[in-house]
KOLSE-408741 format. One record per atom (N, C-alpha, C, O): residue in three letters; x negated, y, z. Coordinates in pm, whole numbers, plus 50000, padded with zeros to 5 digits. Atoms other than C-alpha are relative to their C-alpha. Example, Ala and Ser with C-alpha at 12.3 -4.5 7.8 and 13.67 -1.06 7.14 Angstrom:
ALA499114988150000 ALA487704955050780 ALA499105012050000 ALA498065011850066 SER500824988149994 SER486334989450714 SER500775010950073 SER500265022050090 
***
This chain:
UNK500084983750015 UNK452827638965630 UNK500115005850134 UNK500975001850212 UNK500104994249857 UNK452087658965934 UNK500315015649976 UNK500255020949865 UNK499744984549996 UNK452947695666016 UNK499015005650110 UNK498384998650189 UNK499334991450095 UNK452597723766025 UNK499235004249881 UNK498005003649875 UNK500724994250141 UNK451847737965676 UNK500315015150015 UNK501305020250067 UNK500134986149997 UNK450967772965636 UNK501245005249904 UNK501965014549942 UNK499074995850083 UNK453347775565330 UNK500574987749927 UNK499834979049881 UNK499445008150059 UNK456077754765188 UNK500615004349872 UNK501245014949880 UNK499484994350114 UNK457157759064828 UNK500964991349925 UNK500554980549882 UNK498885006850083 UNK460397746964652 UNK499955005949873 UNK500325017649859 UNK500144995650128 UNK459757749864295 UNK500604992349891 UNK501074981349924 UNK499415007950117 UNK461027737763946 UNK499224986249978 UNK499754975249963 UNK500625011450032 UNK458267715463893 UNK498335002550024 UNK497815011849962 UNK501514999450006 UNK454337710763992 UNK499564988249913 UNK498594988549838 UNK500525014250052 UNK454137674963870 UNK499835000149856 UNK498864994749803 UNK499845001950141 UNK455127679663513 UNK500105014749926 UNK500895023549961 UNK500094987950058 UNK454267707463281 UNK500904999349857 UNK500785008149772 UNK499245003650119 UNK456687693463006 UNK501175010549986 UNK501975011250080 UNK498934991650029 UNK459097719762865 UNK500255013150093 UNK501295019650086 UNK499794989649934 UNK458317746663124 UNK498655005950023 UNK497634999350004 UNK501214994449966 UNK455747772663229 UNK499715000950139 UNK498665005850178 UNK499994999149865 UNK456387769663586 UNK498774990750077 UNK498124994750175 UNK500945008349943 UNK454057740263662 UNK498635005350013 UNK498015004750119 UNK501234993750011 UNK450917757663543 UNK499745012150078 UNK498635015250122 UNK500084987149912 UNK451697789663725 UNK499904995250148 UNK499165000950227 UNK500205003449860 UNK452207770364050 UNK498714993750029 UNK498174995050139 UNK501385007949982 UNK449017749263998 UNK498935008750036 UNK498215007050134 UNK501034987849992 UNK446837780863949 UNK500145006550151 UNK499165007950225 UNK499964991849889 UNK448317799264247 UNK499734990150137 UNK499114994650233 UNK500135010149895 UNK448357767464486 UNK498494996150018 UNK497984994450129 UNK501355004649995 UNK444827757664393 UNK499255012150057 UNK498255009650123 UNK500714987049941 UNK443727795064493 UNK500474998650139 UNK499595000350224 UNK499695000449854 UNK445557790964815 UNK499204989750094 UNK498884991950211 UNK500565011949950 UNK443957757864889 UNK498425005550026 UNK497805002350127 UNK501324996349990 UNK440537775264826 UNK499825009450124 UNK498775010150188 UNK499854990549882 UNK441557800865095 UNK500234992850135 UNK500304999050241 UNK499695008549876 UNK442207773065344 UNK501424997750047 UNK501714993950160 UNK498615000849963 UNK445867772465333 UNK500614986649975 UNK500434981849863 UNK499425011250025 UNK447747740965371 UNK501505002149944 UNK502355008850002 UNK498734997750089 UNK450707739065112 UNK500734987049980 UNK500144976849944 UNK499095010250039 UNK453557716365074 UNK500915004349886 UNK501705013649903 UNK498854999450116 UNK455517715164733 UNK500964989749993 UNK500774977649977 UNK498765009550013 UNK458817701664728 UNK500725001849856 UNK501145012449811 UNK499424999150137 UNK460177692564390 UNK501214990149979 UNK501094978050000 UNK498785008250034 UNK463637679664296 UNK499714988349905 UNK499324990649791 UNK500315011350097 UNK463207644164149 UNK500934997849900 UNK501934991149928 UNK499235000950118 UNK464737646163806 UNK499344991549885 UNK498114991949873 UNK500525010250106 UNK464227620763511 UNK499105006049904 UNK498015000849879 UNK500924995150109 UNK462837643663243 UNK498805004250053 UNK497855004849975 UNK501364996849969 UNK460067654663466 UNK499314987250040 UNK498144984850009 UNK500635013149943 UNK459567620063638 UNK499324991949884 UNK498344984849904 UNK500505008350121 UNK458947605163281 UNK498865008149922 UNK498305003649823 UNK501134991850069 UNK456437632663186 UNK499215006050107 UNK498985018150098 UNK500904992049902 UNK454287639863493 UNK498594999349963 UNK498094988149952 UNK501304999250029 UNK450927649763409 UNK499135004450128 UNK497945007050111 UNK500684995849877 UNK449847659163766 UNK500914993850119 UNK501525001550193 UNK499225004749900 UNK451617633664004 UNK499475000650133 UNK500244999550229 UNK500645000849868 UNK449087635364287 UNK498955013249998 UNK497785011449965 UNK501044988050007 UNK447387670864307 UNK498954999150121 UNK499254992750222 UNK501165001349896 UNK444207673664523 UNK500315011350078 UNK500015010450197 UNK500054986949928 UNK445047709564631 UNK501175003050092 UNK501335013750150 UNK498714998049918 UNK448297703964813 UNK500754986350022 UNK500454976549954 UNK499105010749994 UNK450867679064931 UNK501175002049914 UNK501855012349917 UNK498714999650102 UNK453557670864662 UNK500884989050034 UNK500534977350020 UNK499075010149963 UNK456767653964787 UNK501355003149909 UNK501595014449866 UNK498844997350085 UNK460017649664591 UNK501234996050099 UNK501124989150200 UNK498765001149916 UNK463657650264725 UNK501204998449876 UNK501265004349768 UNK498865002050110 UNK466867636964546 UNK501115008650009 UNK501935008449918 UNK498764990950000 UNK469377662464654 UNK499865008350136 UNK498975005650216 UNK500064992349883 UNK470137688864930 UNK500064991850142 UNK499334994850236 UNK499855008649892 UNK471187662865183 UNK498494992950045 UNK498034992650159 UNK501425005949984 UNK467747645165140 UNK499055010950034 UNK498245007950122 UNK500894989049976 UNK465837677865153 UNK500105004850164 UNK499125007250235 UNK499824996349854 UNK467427687165500 UNK499664988550097 UNK499064989950203 UNK500225011449900 UNK467327652665645 UNK498384997750012 UNK497944995150123 UNK501445003450004 UNK463487647765559 UNK499155011450044 UNK498145009750111 UNK501064991349997 UNK461997679765565 UNK500355012350084 UNK499565021750082 UNK499724987949920 UNK463887704965810 UNK498995002350102 UNK498745014250122 UNK500954996049893 UNK461317702966086 UNK498745006149941 UNK498185015350001 UNK501214996650063 UNK458367707565844 UNK500335016949940 UNK499485025849942 UNK499774988450053 UNK460377737665676 UNK500095010850118 UNK499615021950096 UNK500064993149900 UNK460997752766016 UNK498675004250075 UNK498635014950134 UNK501304998649948 UNK457457751166142 UNK499095008249918 UNK498175013849977 UNK500844995550094 UNK455847765365823 UNK499965014850028 UNK500955020450076 UNK500284987550000 UNK454367799665821 UNK500965008049893 UNK501515018649924 UNK498974994850082 UNK456487807865529 UNK500564988949899 UNK499884979149867 UNK499265008150092 UNK459077790865288 UNK500135007949878 UNK500595019349890 UNK499774991650122 UNK459087802564921 UNK500854991449907 UNK500404980649870 UNK499265006550098 UNK461877791664688 UNK499655007349859 UNK499575019549847 UNK500054993750147 UNK461277795864297 UNK501014999649926 UNK501904991349946 UNK498935000150094 UNK463387804464027 UNK500204986049925 UNK499304977849907 UNK499675011750080 UNK465207777363833 UNK499974986050061 UNK499964975250001 UNK500025012849909 UNK465157753164129 UNK501424994349964 UNK502345002249944 UNK498735005650014 UNK468057728264069 UNK500875002550111 UNK500415001450224 UNK499044996949897 UNK471127737264263 UNK499555012050086 UNK499855011950205 UNK500884991149926 UNK469117768564372 UNK500965007650100 UNK500645010150216 UNK499034992849906 UNK472217786764509 UNK500254992850130 UNK500084998750237 UNK499755006249887 UNK473147759764744 UNK498734996350106 UNK498814995250228 UNK501265002549939 UNK469427752064823 UNK499735012050099 UNK499455010350218 UNK500404987849928 UNK468867788564933 UNK500855003350127 UNK500375007850231 UNK499215002149876 UNK471997786665161 UNK499744992650105 UNK499864996350222 UNK500275011449892 UNK471067755665331 UNK498595006950072 UNK498595008650194 UNK501194996749938 UNK467447769065395 UNK500135013050090 UNK499425015250188 UNK499944986949918 UNK468647803565519 UNK500474996250126 UNK500075002650223 UNK499435003149877 UNK470717784565788 UNK498934995350087 UNK499174995750208 UNK500865004849926 UNK467547770165907 UNK499285011550100 UNK498645007850198 UNK500744991349932 UNK466227802766047 UNK498484999649991 UNK497814999550094 UNK501275001950009 UNK462867800265909 UNK499045011950027 UNK499475023450026 UNK500914988349945 UNK459727821166015 UNK499885008949888 UNK499985020849921 UNK499954990150119 UNK459487837865664 UNK500824992349903 UNK500774980049897 UNK499015006450112 UNK462057831365380 UNK499585009549884 UNK499685021849893 UNK500334991350134 UNK460887843965034 UNK500474993249864 UNK500704981249847 UNK499645006850140 UNK461777839764672 UNK498865003349912 UNK498285014149929 UNK500944997350113 UNK459347838164386 UNK500624998849869 UNK500954987849825 UNK499255000250140 UNK460887847164051 UNK499055000749892 UNK498535011149853 UNK501065001150125 UNK458667835063771 UNK500945005149869 UNK500465004449756 UNK499154996250120 UNK461567848263539 UNK500745012950031 UNK501905013849994 UNK499184989049942 UNK462567881563690 UNK500865007649904 UNK502015010449938 UNK499074994150095 UNK463907898763380 UNK501004991249946 UNK502044996349905 UNK498995009050033 UNK465717866563285 UNK500984999550099 UNK502174999950070 UNK499074999949881 UNK467167865063636 UNK500955012150006 UNK502165011250024 UNK499094987249986 UNK468377900563639 UNK500965002449876 UNK501995009049891 UNK499105000250109 UNK469897897463289 UNK501264990650030 UNK502424994250006 UNK498985009049954 UNK471807866063422 UNK500905005050094 UNK502115003250081 UNK499224994549893 UNK473007882863717 UNK500735009749961 UNK501745011450029 UNK499314989750074 UNK474217911863491 UNK501144993949937 UNK502165000749924 UNK498965007050072 UNK476367885363309 UNK500804991750109 UNK501684984150069 UNK499225008449886 UNK477697869663650 UNK499514985149985 UNK500234975850022 UNK500745012950015 UNK475357839963570 UNK499114997150121 UNK497965001550132 UNK500725004549866 UNK474357824863915 UNK499494986350002 UNK499744978050089 UNK500605016050027 UNK472497793363786 UNK499304995350118 UNK499584984550169 UNK500935003049911 UNK469897794164044 UNK499805010950114 UNK498995009050204 UNK500094987749913 UNK470247826764238 UNK501285007950009 UNK501695013649908 UNK498854990450010 UNK473337845064353 UNK499515013550035 UNK498485015850099 UNK500504985949957 UNK473287882364376 UNK499855002950133 UNK498855008650175 UNK499845000349853 UNK474427880664742 UNK498624997250068 UNK498145004450156 UNK501125006049927 UNK471347860464834 UNK498605008749983 UNK497625005750052 UNK501374991750031 UNK468547886064712 UNK499755006150148 UNK498615006350195 UNK500384992249878 UNK469037904965053 UNK499634990550119 UNK499204994250228 UNK500485008349881 UNK468457872865249 UNK498484996450025 UNK498084989950121 UNK501225005749994 UNK464877869265173 UNK498945012250062 UNK499005024350036 UNK500854987849934 UNK462167887965375 UNK499115006249891 UNK498905018249906 UNK500494994950107 UNK460167893165043 UNK500354991549869 UNK500354979249856 UNK499665006250126 UNK461157888564690 UNK498805001449903 UNK498605012549853 UNK501225000350071 UNK458017880664494 UNK500364999449848 UNK501124990849803 UNK499374998950145 UNK458437890264126 UNK498804996449907 UNK497644999149935 UNK501125002650093 UNK456507877563824 UNK499825012149911 UNK498895013349832 UNK500204985350089 UNK457127913463665 UNK499775009750113 UNK500165008450229 UNK500354988149912 UNK455867945063815 UNK500765013149952 UNK501895011849905 UNK499414987650053 UNK456717981363723 UNK501285004250060 UNK501525001950179 UNK498784994849960 UNK460057996963744 UNK501064988750051 UNK501954991650132 UNK499215012249953 UNK461767962763798 UNK500204998950166 UNK501274997250225 UNK500134999749862 UNK460487963464160 UNK500985009450080 UNK501635005150175 UNK499194988949960 UNK462347996864236 UNK501504994449988 UNK502314995350081 UNK498735004250028 UNK465387981464076 UNK500634989350074 UNK501854988350089 UNK499685012749922 UNK465317948764281 UNK500485004750144 UNK501354999150211 UNK499684994749864 UNK465397970164597 UNK501145010650007 UNK501945010550101 UNK498824990849981 UNK467757998264531 UNK501264996149926 UNK502335001149959 UNK498775004550077 UNK470137981064280 UNK500604986550078 UNK501784984950109 UNK499705014549951 UNK470057944664428 UNK499784997550148 UNK500104986750197 UNK499974999949854 UNK469377951264790 UNK498844991550042 UNK498994986550154 UNK500985006049942 UNK466027933664822 UNK499275006950109 UNK498985018750095 UNK500694993749876 UNK464287940265165 UNK498715005949936 UNK498365017549958 UNK501574996450025 UNK460757941564999 UNK499824990549857 UNK499814978249849 UNK500395005750140 UNK460067935364622 UNK498675002949978 UNK498255014449977 UNK501464998550040 UNK456417927364539 UNK499604992949891 UNK500014981449871 UNK500535006750142 UNK454687919564212 UNK498994989250050 UNK498134991450135 UNK500835010549996 UNK453057886364203 UNK499814993849872 UNK500494984349832 UNK500025004150148 UNK451877881663859 UNK499274986549995 UNK498564982750088 UNK500645012450023 UNK450697848963725 UNK498555001650007 UNK498095013050020 UNK501434999750006 UNK446977839763719 UNK499474989249940 UNK500214981449880 UNK500875010350087 UNK444267816663578 UNK499164993350104 UNK498625000550188 UNK500935007149934 UNK442327790163753 UNK498725000249917 UNK498644993049817 UNK501054998350076 UNK438887800863636 UNK498934985449994 UNK498014983749914 UNK500645012950013 UNK437597764763716 UNK500344991949901 UNK499604983049858 UNK499375008850110 UNK439797750763460 UNK499945007149846 UNK499995000149744 UNK499914991850117 UNK439747776963186 UNK498925008949983 UNK498865019850042 UNK501144993650017 UNK436477787163058 UNK499394996749838 UNK499914987849770 UNK500565001750146 UNK434427788462711 UNK499364985050014 UNK498764981150113 UNK500715012650022 UNK433317753362585 UNK498954997949897 UNK498194988349886 UNK500975001450110 UNK431387761562292 UNK500364991249875 UNK499544987949789 UNK499415008750122 UNK433667740762046 UNK500245009249895 UNK500595020949915 UNK499884992750117 UNK433817751561699 UNK501445002949964 UNK502284994349989 UNK498624996050022 UNK436967769061587 UNK500634991149888 UNK500044989449781 UNK499065008450097 UNK439667746661404 UNK500785009349921 UNK500805009449798 UNK498904992950045 UNK442247771861364 UNK499685015250007 UNK498935020050092 UNK500274985250004 UNK442237808461277 UNK500965007850116 UNK500555017050187 UNK499134994149901 UNK445257817161494 UNK500984988350056 UNK501564981249974 UNK499165010449941 UNK447257793161744 UNK500855006450086 UNK500655017850127 UNK498874996549881 UNK450217795861980 UNK500554987750060 UNK500924977749998 UNK499655009649924 UNK451097776262274 UNK501225004550088 UNK501145013950168 UNK498914997449925 UNK454537775862415 UNK501454992349957 UNK501724989849839 UNK498915005450028 UNK457917759662449 UNK501065007549916 UNK501285019449937 UNK499114992550083 UNK460487767962192 UNK501065009250067 UNK501715004850162 UNK498904991449945 UNK462807796462274 UNK500495009749903 UNK499815018649853 UNK499274992050100 UNK465507811362048 UNK499575014849985 UNK499455019849873 UNK500374984650000 UNK464447848862153 UNK498535003049958 UNK498155013849911 UNK501394998550036 UNK460817842662098 UNK499764996649847 UNK498805001749789 UNK500135005950140 UNK461227825761747 UNK499955010949901 UNK499115009149813 UNK500184989250093 UNK461717858961548 UNK498525005650005 UNK497875008749905 UNK501304994649994 UNK458527870661676 UNK498814990249951 UNK497814994149891 UNK500815011050054 UNK456787837661606 UNK499885000749860 UNK498805000349801 UNK499825000250149 UNK458077839361256 UNK499145012949948 UNK498355011949854 UNK500594986950036 UNK456837876161229 UNK498384999150001 UNK497675001349903 UNK501455001249954 UNK453347870661394 UNK499114988149968 UNK497884989049969 UNK500755011650046 UNK452297837161291 UNK500434992149864 UNK499684989649770 UNK499475007350125 UNK454607818561041 UNK499805008249862 UNK499495002549757 UNK500044992450126 UNK454547846660787 UNK498495004149959 UNK498075004349843 UNK501454998550021 UNK450897855260833 UNK499464986749932 UNK498624987549843 UNK500625012250052 UNK450247817060757 UNK500584998549858 UNK500004990949780 UNK499605001450149 UNK452237820360431 UNK499245009149915 UNK499075006349796 UNK500604990950074 UNK450337850660329 UNK498474996950003 UNK497775003149923 UNK501525002350000 UNK446737836660412 UNK500024983249994 UNK499684976350090 UNK500095014650025 UNK447067800260265 UNK498614992850020 UNK498374980950040 UNK501435008449962 UNK443487794260311 UNK499435001550130 UNK498234999150148 UNK500394999849854 UNK443357800160689 UNK500884988450051 UNK501804983349985 UNK499295011749913 UNK444587773560942 UNK500685005550122 UNK500145014450188 UNK499204994949885 UNK447307778761211 UNK500584986750065 UNK500764976250004 UNK499495010949919 UNK448657757161495 UNK500995005850090 UNK500815016950139 UNK499134996649895 UNK451667758461715 UNK500304986150076 UNK500624975650021 UNK499785011249920 UNK452007735462012 UNK500835002850099 UNK500655013050167 UNK498924998949905 UNK455037729862230 UNK501064992849947 UNK501094989449828 UNK499095008950014 UNK458027710662257 UNK501375007449967 UNK501495019449989 UNK498574995650022 UNK461787715362152 UNK500105008449891 UNK501135015249881 UNK499784991850117 UNK461187732961835 UNK500954992749891 UNK500754980949860 UNK498945009150070 UNK464157723961604 UNK499404996149862 UNK498425002149818 UNK500515006250118 UNK463577704661286 UNK500385008649874 UNK499955005749763 UNK499614991750104 UNK465217732661079 UNK498765010649966 UNK498745016449858 UNK501064991250028 UNK462087753761099 UNK499234995749879 UNK498804984349868 UNK501005002650126 UNK460167755860765 UNK498615003550033 UNK498215014850007 UNK501514997749992 UNK456517753060862 UNK499265000349880 UNK499354990749804 UNK500955001750100 UNK453987762760606 UNK499094988850001 UNK498714983750106 UNK501125012750007 UNK451627735360495 UNK498885004150096 UNK498424995150166 UNK501354998449924 UNK448697752360678 UNK500305003450146 UNK499445008950216 UNK499834998849865 UNK450467753561008 UNK500214986550072 UNK501184979350053 UNK500065015749921 UNK449737722161231 UNK500905001250099 UNK501035012350151 UNK499005000949890 UNK452377711961481 UNK499544990250097 UNK499074979350062 UNK500385009849901 UNK451667696361816 UNK500984999950092 UNK501245010250153 UNK498555000849933 UNK454737684561996 UNK499815003850148 UNK500595011850202 UNK500334997649854 UNK453267685462354 UNK498534999750027 UNK497784990949984 UNK501495000249964 UNK449907696262499 UNK499875001050150 UNK500105011650207 UNK500094999449860 UNK449327687462852 UNK498735009950038 UNK497725011149969 UNK500854991149943 UNK447477713363078 UNK498384995049984 UNK497445002749961 UNK501565003050005 UNK444187691663073 UNK499415000249852 UNK498214997849832 UNK500544994850135 UNK443947699962688 UNK500055013549963 UNK499625017649855 UNK499724985150039 UNK444837735962707 UNK498575007149975 UNK498505016149891 UNK501184992549992 UNK441137746562759 UNK499414997749843 UNK499085006649765 UNK500565002450137 UNK439957728962444 UNK500715005749890 UNK500125009849790 UNK499044994250103 UNK443027741062246 UNK499585014649992 UNK499215018849882 UNK500504985450003 UNK442127776762319 UNK498585003249936 UNK498345012349856 UNK501484999650052 UNK438467772362247 UNK499864997149848 UNK498915001449782 UNK500215002550122 UNK439177759161917 UNK500865010449905 UNK501165007549789 UNK499244990650078 UNK441097789161795 UNK499165012649981 UNK498415016250072 UNK500764985750015 UNK439597823161643 UNK500695010150089 UNK500055017850160 UNK499144991949926 UNK442497841161799 UNK501114991450045 UNK501364980849987 UNK498845007149945 UNK445477830162008 UNK501095010049995 UNK500825021950009 UNK498924990150006 UNK448897845761977 UNK500904999250129 UNK501384988350160 UNK499064998249876 UNK450967857562301 UNK501305005349950 UNK501395016849907 UNK498504994450025 UNK454807860262232 UNK500994999050134 UNK501304989350203 UNK499004996249859 UNK457087873662515 UNK501434998749952 UNK501885002149843 UNK498494998650011 UNK460717867362572 UNK500625012949988 UNK500015022950025 UNK499534986750015 UNK463077894362491 UNK500295007250130 UNK499985019150143 UNK499784993249885 UNK464247900862843 UNK498695004650077 UNK498775014050156 UNK501154996549939 UNK460727903162961 UNK499345012249920 UNK498735021049981 UNK500474988150083 UNK459727927362671 UNK500815012550042 UNK500275023550049 UNK499204989449968 UNK462647948562774 UNK499715006250149 UNK499875018250173 UNK500334994849889 UNK461527949363141 UNK498545004350007 UNK498225012550093 UNK501304995649993 UNK457867953263072 UNK499314993550107 UNK499984986850186 UNK500695002149889 UNK455137945663308 UNK500154985050035 UNK500204981650153 UNK499765013849980 UNK455587906963256 UNK498914993049917 UNK499174989749801 UNK501155007550070 UNK452207890063153 UNK500454987049996 UNK501254983050080 UNK499865014649997 UNK452317854563053 UNK498764993450035 UNK497674998550009 UNK501195006849956 UNK450047828563199 UNK499094995349891 UNK497884993649904 UNK500745004250124 UNK449157817562847 UNK498845011549962 UNK497735008649916 UNK500904988950044 UNK447557853662793 UNK498734999050084 UNK497635001950037 UNK501265000649919 UNK445207847763090 UNK499094989949978 UNK497864990849983 UNK500755013850030 UNK444327812863010 UNK499145001749883 UNK497944998749885 UNK500904998450125 UNK443187821162664 UNK499005008850022 UNK497875004649997 UNK500824989149960 UNK441467852462768 UNK498754993450098 UNK497574996350078 UNK501145005749910 UNK439437832663043 UNK499334989149915 UNK498174987249949 UNK500835008450091 UNK438327806262770 UNK499285006749906 UNK498495000749833 UNK500844992850086 UNK436987835662581 UNK500564999349862 UNK499765000449769 UNK499204999850127 UNK439547833662294 UNK500835013950002 UNK501705016450086 UNK499204989449998 UNK440777867362187 UNK501395000149992 UNK501844989449950 UNK498595002249994 UNK444447874262212 UNK500735010649910 UNK500505022549927 UNK499074991450064 UNK446887889561974 UNK501264999850063 UNK501784988950089 UNK498765000749914 UNK449977900362154 UNK500895009449942 UNK500485018849874 UNK498994992150032 UNK453277915262091 UNK499985011550103 UNK499135011250193 UNK500144988549935 UNK453957947862250 UNK500965002850092 UNK502125002850053 UNK498974996149902 UNK455627957662583 UNK499295008550100 UNK498085007850120 UNK500624991049897 UNK455197984062854 UNK499224993250121 UNK499664983250178 UNK500835006749897 UNK452567975963108 UNK498864991949953 UNK497944989250031 UNK501035008550044 UNK450387955162886 UNK498545006949985 UNK497495000649997 UNK501204993350010 UNK447787981662836 UNK499295002650152 UNK498165007450163 UNK500494998049858 UNK447277983063225 UNK499344987950046 UNK498644987750147 UNK500515013549972 UNK446367945863216 UNK498724996749924 UNK497724992149979 UNK501175000650085 UNK444037944662920 UNK499985011249887 UNK500885012449804 UNK500074988850080 UNK442917974362735 UNK500194997849843 UNK499384990049795 UNK499765002950123 UNK444177974262377 UNK498685004649904 UNK498195015749923 UNK501074999150085 UNK441367972662115 UNK498654996050051 UNK497684993749979 UNK501145002849931 UNK438917965162375 UNK500034985950049 UNK498994979350043 UNK499835011949955 UNK440297933562520 UNK501214991649954 UNK501474980249990 UNK498805007650064 UNK443357924662330 UNK500395008049886 UNK500235020149876 UNK499394991950133 UNK444927932461991 UNK501394999650004 UNK501954989050031 UNK498664999349978 UNK448377944361991 UNK500574999449850 UNK500015005649759 UNK499415001150133 UNK450637935161688 UNK501375002949991 UNK502104995750059 UNK498564998450019 UNK454047949761583 UNK500554991649870 UNK501634985649865 UNK499485005050134 UNK454267937161227 UNK499094989849956 UNK497984988550008 UNK500865010750071 UNK452977907961005 UNK498665006449959 UNK497655000149990 UNK501094992250063 UNK450427932360842 UNK499035002550110 UNK497855003650076 UNK500904998849922 UNK448877937261172 UNK499204987950045 UNK498094989050097 UNK500655012349967 UNK448027901461229 UNK499114996349875 UNK497974991749887 UNK500635003250117 UNK447077896860873 UNK498695009349991 UNK497645004449948 UNK501204992850009 UNK444627925960894 UNK498914995250094 UNK497734995050061 UNK501005003949911 UNK443037912961212 UNK499334987949955 UNK498124986749969 UNK500525014150040 UNK442567877761074 UNK498915003249884 UNK497794998349878 UNK501014999550124 UNK441027890460745 UNK498745008650043 UNK497635004550007 UNK500974991050007 UNK438907919760856 UNK499285001050134 UNK498415009750139 UNK500715001949873 UNK437657911761223 UNK498634992249981 UNK498604980049960 UNK501325008150024 UNK433857903661189 UNK499704990150122 UNK500304992050228 UNK500295006849884 UNK432487877961418 UNK499505005850111 UNK499745001550224 UNK500554991549888 UNK430587904261614 UNK501075007950081 UNK500915009350202 UNK498964993849954 UNK433797923361679 UNK500894988150090 UNK501244990450206 UNK499415008949918 UNK435557890961786 UNK499214995450115 UNK499814993250221 UNK500735003249862 UNK432787881562031 UNK500275009950100 UNK500565007050217 UNK499874989549898 UNK433087915062183 UNK501325000750070 UNK501355003750189 UNK498765000749968 UNK436777912362217 UNK500094987750119 UNK500644988850229 UNK500015011649907 UNK436217877462381 UNK499245003550136 UNK499825000350240 UNK500844996849881 UNK433587889262644 UNK500835009950074 UNK500895007950196 UNK499364990949933 UNK435747919062737 UNK501144994550062 UNK501354997650180 UNK498795005449952 UNK438957899662782 UNK499614990050121 UNK500214990250228 UNK500365009249885 UNK437227872362990 UNK499625007750115 UNK500025003350223 UNK500454992249902 UNK435657899063202 UNK501105005950079 UNK501105005350202 UNK498834993649912 UNK438897917363297 UNK500734988950059 UNK500944989850180 UNK499155010349953 UNK440897885763342 UNK499234992650137 UNK499794989850243 UNK500775006449870 UNK438247870163581 UNK500015009550121 UNK500075005550237 UNK500234991149891 UNK437967900863776 UNK501315004250048 UNK501365008550163 UNK498514994549958 UNK441787910063798 UNK500934988650013 UNK501914990150087 UNK498735009450003 UNK443827878563748 UNK499574985050014 UNK500124975949952 UNK500505015049975 UNK441987847063863 UNK500914996750124 UNK501435005550193 UNK499115004249915 UNK443937825664093 UNK499705000150154 UNK500554997950240 UNK500564998649870 UNK441797829764400 UNK500425013450052 UNK500975015450161 UNK499504984849943 UNK442377867964415 UNK501455000450003 UNK501985007150092 UNK498574998249997 UNK446057863264326 UNK500534993550128 UNK501464998550190 UNK499345006749882 UNK446607838164613 UNK499555008550115 UNK500295008350214 UNK500444993049886 UNK444657860864847 UNK500975012950003 UNK501035018950110 UNK499044988550009 UNK447187888964753 UNK501334993450074 UNK501994999050162 UNK498625006549939 UNK450137863864839 UNK499724998750157 UNK500525003750236 UNK500195001049870 UNK448487854765171 UNK500005012250089 UNK500435011750204 UNK499904986649933 UNK448047892465268 UNK501365004350005 UNK501735010250106 UNK498644996049996 UNK451527898665188 UNK500934993350068 UNK502034998350094 UNK499295007749902 UNK452747870465393 UNK499455003250144 UNK500084999350242 UNK500564998949872 UNK450637880865677 UNK499154987450067 UNK498714986650182 UNK500645013349962 UNK449067846665688 UNK498345001950035 UNK497674993650097 UNK501444997949978 UNK445527862065698 UNK499675005950135 UNK498515006950176 UNK499864994349841 UNK446337877266057 UNK500254988250081 UNK500214990250203 UNK499685011949917 UNK447127842966187 UNK498564989850021 UNK497594990349946 UNK501025008649963 UNK444767816866342 UNK500084986949886 UNK501154981749853 UNK499915011750095 UNK443837788666091 UNK500734988550060 UNK500604985050177 UNK499285013149956 UNK446097757966101 UNK499094987749966 UNK498224987849879 UNK500575011850016 UNK444927723966128 UNK500274995149857 UNK501324998449801 UNK499645004750108 UNK444587705965810 UNK501024988349991 UNK500864977750052 UNK498985009250010 UNK447757688165706 UNK499764987549916 UNK499454989549798 UNK500475012550066 UNK447127650965598 UNK501174997949885 UNK502374999649907 UNK498895003650112 UNK448897641765262 UNK500664986950037 UNK500174979350121 UNK499325013350001 UNK451357613065235 UNK501175000050104 UNK501874990050119 
***
């Protein structure tokens, strides 16, 4: 491994998408950074649950290294961290509070936080839960990048003392997510890890419609769903679906369902990467409702909003193939224009000021 790197990211995981949405978010963003010529090092805590489920152990678009703990991180990577144009710590990094304090003592060129869980983070801090970020640490960062936009940015600055809070939404790698022409297998599908606060919405917007539409086919893909859930017979379950199979999965659905966590609904302006992935594949999205979604995809034109079971049932029963195709084309056009990984990574480069620097030499992997 040689330095300098333009950006060093310490995140929950890049190597494994098992049980988390962070990996696909980082993959899209960093692949975009790579297309812009940025040299990126990703540092990941080596933990057994990801080590045994790695679906991207050797990415082509960045250098990926593992560390065993904070002492190992500092011993092996301090010079690289200090020479980087920017160091970004992500939410849910193991021992995040201690990691942040240790990195702050290194006097980095730029020290930033990327909160992929902003509403969850703020709710946790409100309960004095400092699992991966302490409230006192927010003012340490040059920039606090937030997965959520809208009013939460002002809250971060005025209430929590962030020097600069900037929206950095998720994005989709258009090279990985696109129409395949596969025939639909399911009328409605959902992809996501089980979450207790999402489950009531999944019950309302997929499981109950499946009961009312026994002649249609449904699918739920994702780990950690409890055995106690009573799945209707026309709902297929897939325990884990690696990102390499996501494109085909979306393409085999007539519609896909987007379900948002309760804290993110409350905050608004918190799009899911699954929403953008499905739309890029040309699969129309049915979504729950939250503030700001209409600014990302126009309702009725590029997305269907559903509040009740009947909204989903009506959409599945009454949408013609011509209407579905129009939704598909419109959603894909909006996402590729506004939410692709190349443009999103360009936003990050500009906010970090790296677009004003001379290009660095290419860092060698290994």
